[in-house]
N, C-alpha and C positions, 0 to 999 in steps of 0.2 A: 830420372837417376834411372828409372824402368825402361828406357828406350836405350839407355846407356850400356845397362847388362844383358840386354836382348842382342843389342846389335854385337857385344863380347862376346857373346854364348853363339852367336850365330856364323860368326868368323870364326871362331876355335872349333866350330861342329864342320865348318868347308878345310879345316887343316888338319885337325886331327880325330875327327867323328866324333862318337858322343863322348870320349875323356877332353876333346879339345874342346865339345859345349859346357863342360863343367868346369875345365880352368878358365878358358873364355869369359864365361859368366862370373866366375869370382874374381877373375880381374878386372870387369869391368864395375865393379861393386865395389872394389877398391880403391879405383878411379875415381868414382863419382865421389866417394867420403873424404879421400885425399883435397879434392876439388872443393867441397863443404868445409872443410875446415880450414884451407888458405881464404876462403871467400868470408867465412863469420871472422877470424882473425884480421885482417883487413879491415874491416867493418868496425872491431872492436876495437884496434885502433885507431880509426880518424874519431870515431867518437871520444875514444880518451882526449884526444888532441885540441877536439874542439872545446870540451868542457874549460882544459887547460889553456885554451887561449882566451877562452873567455873572462874567465877572472884575470889573467893576468893582463891584458887590454882595461879591464875594469878599474885594475889599479891605476894604473897610467893614466886614464881620462879622468877618475877624480882626483887626482893629484896637479889636473891642469892648470885651476887656478891662483895654485900654491898649498892647498891643504887641504886634506879629507874631512869632511865635517862628519860630524856624529850622525846626522842625515843618509849620506851616501853608505854610511859605515854599516847602519841598521840595514837600506835597500841591499844591502849585499847580503845580510844575516836572515833576511824575509825571502830572498831568492833561493840561498838551498833550502830553507824550509819550503819553500813550493816546488822543487826538484828533489828532496824528498832524499838528500845526503847524509850518508853515514856521516857519525864520528870520523873514521878515518880519511874518508872523502873530504867531508868539512876540514879538517885538519890541510888536507894537499889545497883546496881552495883557497883557503888563506894563507897558505905560502905561496900561491902562484899570486894572492890582490898583491900581497907585500912583496913579491918579485918586481912587479910591475910598475909600483910607488917606486923601483927604486933609482937613482939618477944614473946606473950605466943599465938602466932597459935599452934593448934594442927592440925598438915598435916595428920597424920595417921590417927583421927578420921573422918578429912573429906572427906578423899578415901572412907574410910569404906562406907559412904553416899553415895558416886559415884559408887561404887560397887555395892552397894541395889536398886540403881534405877534401873542401866542396866544389871544387873544381868551374864546372860553368852552372850549378845549381845557382841564379841568384835569388830564390828564397830563402836559400838559406844565410848566403850573405844578408838577407836583411834581416832574420831570425837574431844574427848575430848582433847586428847593428840596433834593431829594436832592444834587446836586453842592455847594452852599452850607457842608448840614451835614456832608455828608465832608470838605470841608475845615476846619471847627473845629475838627471831633472829630480831626485827625491828629497831636495831640499825645495822646492816648489818656484825654483828660477834656473834658467840656462847661460851660464857666465860665457861673455865675451869669448876666453881660453878654451873655455870648455868644449862651446859651440866651434872653435879655429879645431879643436883637437879632434873633433866629430867627423867634420871634415875632411883632414889629414887622415881617418883611419878610414873615411868612405872610399877616400881617394885611394886610399894605398891598396884596398880590397876589390878596386874596379868600380866603383859604385858612382853613379853621375847625384850631385847636387838635388835634384827632380827624387830619387829615390829617397834620400835623406828628408825631405819635403812630405812625402809618402809615408815613412814612419812618423815622423813628426807629426800628423795629421791623425793617426791611428790613435798614438796618447792620447793625444787631445780627445777621443771619442770615449775613452774612460774605462777600461780593462786592462789594457796595457800600460799604462800608469800609475794602473790604483787608484784612481779619483773613480769621477760620479757617475754612474754609467745612463746618461740619458741620451747617450750616442754622439755620433758624431754629427758636426754642425753641413750645412750642404755643401759651400764651399771644400769643408773638410771632406766630404763624401767623397765628390771629384777628385781630390788631390790621391783619396784610398784607392782607387781604381785606374789612377793615373789618365782619367778622360775629363772633358771638358766640359760645358753647358752648351759648347755648339754641336759638340759631339748626337749621332744618330741614337735612338731609342737599340739599333740593333750593334751599335757600336759598345755603347754600355753594356749590353748586354753580353756580348764576346767579350770585352776585358774582364768581365766579373769571370765568365765559366773558364778564362784561361788564369785568373789568378786561383781561384778555387781550385783548378787542376793542380797547379803548379805548388800551392802550398799544403795540400793536402800530408796530413802526419805521417800516414803511411809513407809515403814516397819519400817526405824528407826524411823516415827514420830510415830507409834503404840507402839513403845518399850520405849518412854521416854526420845525422841530426841522434845523440843520446836519447837515448829513450825516457832519460828524467825529463826532458825538455818538448814530451807530449803535449804534454796540458799547454804549455805557450802556443804551439803549435795550432792547435786549435783554436785556441783565445782570436789567434790573427786570423783563421778565416772566420769565425764567428764577429768579429771585425768587419772584413770584410764582405762577409753577408749582410752587417748591419747597413753600412755605406751604399751596397745597392738597395737597399731596401727602403733606405734617405731617399735618395736619388727618384726610386720609382712611385715613392708618394708626392714627392714635391712635383714631379711632372702630370699626376695623374689629378692632382689638387689644380695645377696652370691648364691642363687640356678643358 
């Protein structure tokens, strides 16, 4: 902001002397404020769309096996609690969830909105899918129709089945699914990091650092993740860290 004001002031001085300096500095400040409002407005719009689509797609996902179970409804309520939604926001979330359950819900159009919000941010797409998977697995099992719907959503978002396997591995690790916190199995730990048992220590460490950077809550918030989902992003980085530690300990024990 200071640089823009200084540049405006210098240009103003060159054109109109001392008075031009004041006018140029003022114009620089005004331009910066306009740009800030524009950026903040776009970010707020992206975050609102992310939440709206999250609950709409969740309603569609939960209806995939023909009915929405009480466990799935309770999972959506728990998510609202975790997000700290106000009463007005809860009402909007319920409306979006109901819209997603409707027979005329256009899933592909909704997913296109999500793609428009997240752009090339793969980590944001995976957070979106992680929320959906947690909801439909709330009754303790993933029905074939639900899994097929999950794959349909993933394909609609441009994600691969390998990315789905990564998210499922995170949920089995505990925190993402609300289950036991014993941590991931060694097999799942490799899936979380997207590497194999044959990968070198350097490759494992590189994958870990890349995922931690991509999933940093501050970075995701700046790309459209709602502030209310920050804790979920923190859980995701915790799951990545737990997976890395699980692999390190297994390799140290085998050395």
